N, C-alpha and C positions, 0 to 999 in steps of 0.2 A: 709865189716861190715854187720852185719846180726842182725835182729830183731825177737825175739821169739813170736809168737803170740798164742801159746797155742797148745795142742794136737799134739805135735811133728812138728809143722808147723813153718819154719823159712823163712823169705824173705830177700832179699837183700836191704839193708838200701837205696842203691841209686835209687831203683825202686819205692820208696813210692812218691805218689804224695800227698796224706792227709790221715789223721787219724780223724774220725768223731765219735761224740756220737749219737748213734741210737735214743735216747730219744728225745734230742733236736733238731737234724737235720731233723728228719722224721716230724716234724710239717710243712714243707715247702712241698708244692705239688710237686715242680720242684724234690726235692731229692727223694721223693717217686716214681715219674715218672723214675727218672734215675736207681734207684734200681729195679724197675719192668723190665725195658728194659734190663738191665744187666742180670737179672735172665733169660728171654726169649732168650737172646744172648747166654747163658750157660758160662759167664765168671764169674759167683759167686761161691765162694768156702766156704763152711760153715765149720770153725775150733772150733765148741764148741758143747757141749753137753747139756749144760744148757741154760738158757734165754741170748740172746745175748745182748750185751751193747755197741759194736761198729763195725764200718766197716773202711776197709783199701782201699783205692784205690791206685793201683799200675800200672805201666806201664814198661814193660822190655825194653831191648835195641832194640828188633826186633819191638817195637811199639805196642805190644800185650796188651791190658788192663786186668787186673784182679781185682775182688773185693773179699775181705775177710771178712766174718762175724766171729766176735770174742766174746767170753764170757768175754775178758779182758777189762776194762774200757778204754776210750780213754785217760784219764788222767795217768794212770798206763803204758799204752803204750808210751806216751809222755815222761814219767819219763825213761823209759827203753831206749828210742832213745837218750835222753839227756846224759844218762850215757855211752852209747857207743861213742858217740862223744866226751865226756870230757876224757874218757879213752884213745881213740885213739890220742887225742891232748897232752896227758900227756907222751905219749910214747918217 
């Protein structure tokens, strides 16, 4: 199962650790430090042209982390994820 993040970027649903709202989560200094370190480590991928609204933290089966910055809101991404799970359960 996959989740579409925008700009033709699709990620494996099982790799998702968390989906976070940029406006509310970056209030925390710890979150800002995490995102800054992730950018320095080269694991951030920007998948938006406009103002970013969310970030998605993933870890693949090899244990490699990746952070995606998306213009789609965390609420919309959550609804998409729930729709994927519900569609899969109805098969």
